[in-house]
C-alpha positions as CSV (number, residue, x, y, z in Angstrom):
1,M,-2.9,-5.6,-15.1
2,I,-3.2,-2.3,-16.5
3,S,-0.7,0.1,-15.8
4,T,-0.4,4.0,-16.1
5,K,3.2,4.0,-17.6
6,H,5.0,1.5,-19.9
7,Y,6.7,-1.1,-17.4
8,H,5.1,0.3,-14.4
9,P,2.1,-1.5,-13.2
10,L,0.4,-0.1,-10.4
11,E,-1.5,-2.0,-7.4
12,L,-4.1,-0.2,-5.3
13,I,-3.5,-1.0,-1.8
14,H,-5.5,1.6,0.0
15,Y,-8.8,3.2,-0.5
16,E,-11.1,5.5,1.5
17,A,-14.3,6.8,0.2
18,Y,-16.3,9.5,2.0
19,K,-20.2,10.8,1.4
20,N,-19.4,14.2,1.5
21,Q,-16.6,16.5,0.7
22,K,-16.3,17.9,4.1
23,D,-15.6,14.7,5.9
24,A,-12.7,13.7,3.1
25,K,-11.3,16.9,3.6
26,R,-11.2,16.7,7.2
27,R,-9.5,13.2,6.8
28,E,-7.1,14.6,4.3
29,M,-6.1,17.4,6.6
30,Y,-5.4,14.6,9.5
31,L,-3.4,12.7,7.1
32,K,-1.0,15.9,6.7
33,T,-0.4,16.2,10.1
34,S,2.6,14.4,11.9
35,R,0.1,12.0,13.6
36,G,-1.5,11.2,10.4
37,K,1.7,10.6,8.8
38,T,2.5,8.3,11.5
39,T,-0.6,6.6,11.2
40,L,-0.2,6.0,7.4
41,K,3.4,4.6,7.6
42,T,2.1,2.1,10.3
43,M,-0.9,0.9,7.9
44,L,1.8,0.8,4.9
45,L,4.3,-1.3,7.0
46,E,1.8,-3.6,8.1
47,F,0.4,-4.0,4.5
48,F,3.7,-4.9,3.1
49,K,4.7,-7.0,6.1
50,S,1.6,-9.3,5.4
51,A,2.1,-9.0,1.6
52,S,5.7,-10.4,1.7
53,V,4.3,-13.1,4.2
54,D,1.8,-14.2,1.6
55,L,4.3,-14.0,-1.0
56,A,6.7,-16.3,0.7
57,K,4.1,-18.8,1.5
58,M,3.2,-19.0,-2.4
59,G,6.9,-19.2,-3.0
60,T,7.4,-16.1,-5.2
61,G,8.7,-13.1,-3.4
62,L,10.1,-9.7,-4.5
63,Y,13.6,-11.3,-4.7
64,P,14.4,-14.2,-6.1
65,S,15.3,-17.1,-3.8
66,K,18.6,-19.1,-3.8
67,D,16.4,-21.8,-5.3
68,N,15.6,-20.1,-8.4
69,F,19.5,-19.8,-9.6
């Protein structure tokens, strides 16, 4: 995995593309409002909940389990 900083790998979890700058700017302005921030937080929480469930099913989580000691 490529990283931008030594020992700091990043994974893209959300991406939005727009055909023109006007639409992109409108979305950016929305995400900066309180309602937009709430929407973004909800999306991120749902992603991390599903990601942790997927990791648990694979037997690898963000934290070591008792079985690994």
